[in-house]
Phi, psi and omega in degrees: 000129182281161187299321179305315184290318172309308182302311189297318175294322177302312180299318175305317182293325180297320180293317175296321174290319173304314183292321174295327172303312187260016174059043181234140175276122186246115179279168183298324171306310179299315173305310181302315180299316176301310183309306182302322174289329186253352188299334179292348185264157171300145174292330176294321184285336174295314179299318182296319181299319182286328180289321173299320176299310176310319185277353186284109178306331185275323185238354189292345179286346185255143176292128184295132166277178188302314189299314175313304186298316179305312182296328170289319173300310176304321173294328172305301191292328172303310178298321185290324176296325178292323184288324177298315184292324176297321179295316188294317177305315182292325173300314182300323180284327178274318185255318178084177182267001178280331177268153166288157185217146171232116174274174182262014182229120186286328179303316183300315176304318178291322177295318175302315181297311177304330178268017173109357178099169182302314190291327183296333177292332176279359184255356182279138183266178186300316182297328180286335196304317177300324176290322182292319181300308186297317185293317174306311182292321175297313176297327188290312182303320178297313171304306180305323180282350178285340184069032179212160174261120183283163170300147179204159181287137181294333180222140171269114195275138180260183186292316185297315183280343174292322181289320184292323181291319180292333186261356179081019178277165174294146177267147181279149176293148182292160172263132176272112188247103186130179171318125183304316179300314181295324182296314188298320184291331177290315184299314179304320192273350184277175177245163178291311182224139180296326180295348187240058169092169186268191181285145168310131187301322184289321182287325176302314186295318182302314182290320180302314184293329180292321175292328177298317183303313182297324178290319182294320178298329188283334180292000000 
């Protein structure tokens, strides 16, 4: 049975239980409408969103519409993006952009890559910083909301190793910023260059499980 099929079956079970809770009969057609709208999200994110709706004192007495679930999921990704941005800012302050760095979150690596690389973050001025923060968090939320781990650089390169690489000198080891095991998993799952193919499938599954574990711990 494929992962997608397992996910759909799990989703169907959640919807049937939800209907039972609200004393509503839910047909296979209605479940499919919800599924088509929500399938892009992680099943864990959907379940957390439904739980939050049930616990909401303002709207929890009503059966959630698709928009209600999406709203709860986006709030979850917003929280994750804020935590990721806080981690990145801490890394900039403690390590800086002279050293290579590996975070414990692979999506941070991809967003930093998309925004010009690790070194570029150290070149932003105070006036630019609020806009940098906004762009980072919007990009992060977009990747997180897709429910998949994109290809990402295994290491965010700093100034020193950029110079060492250009001059043929030995590279310094990166700074691991976060739980060491998680950082090593991110490094193993990354690619040398985004332009040369995506992540190895087995590594992608490993990092996806890592992210899932982090989401459950945050709930």
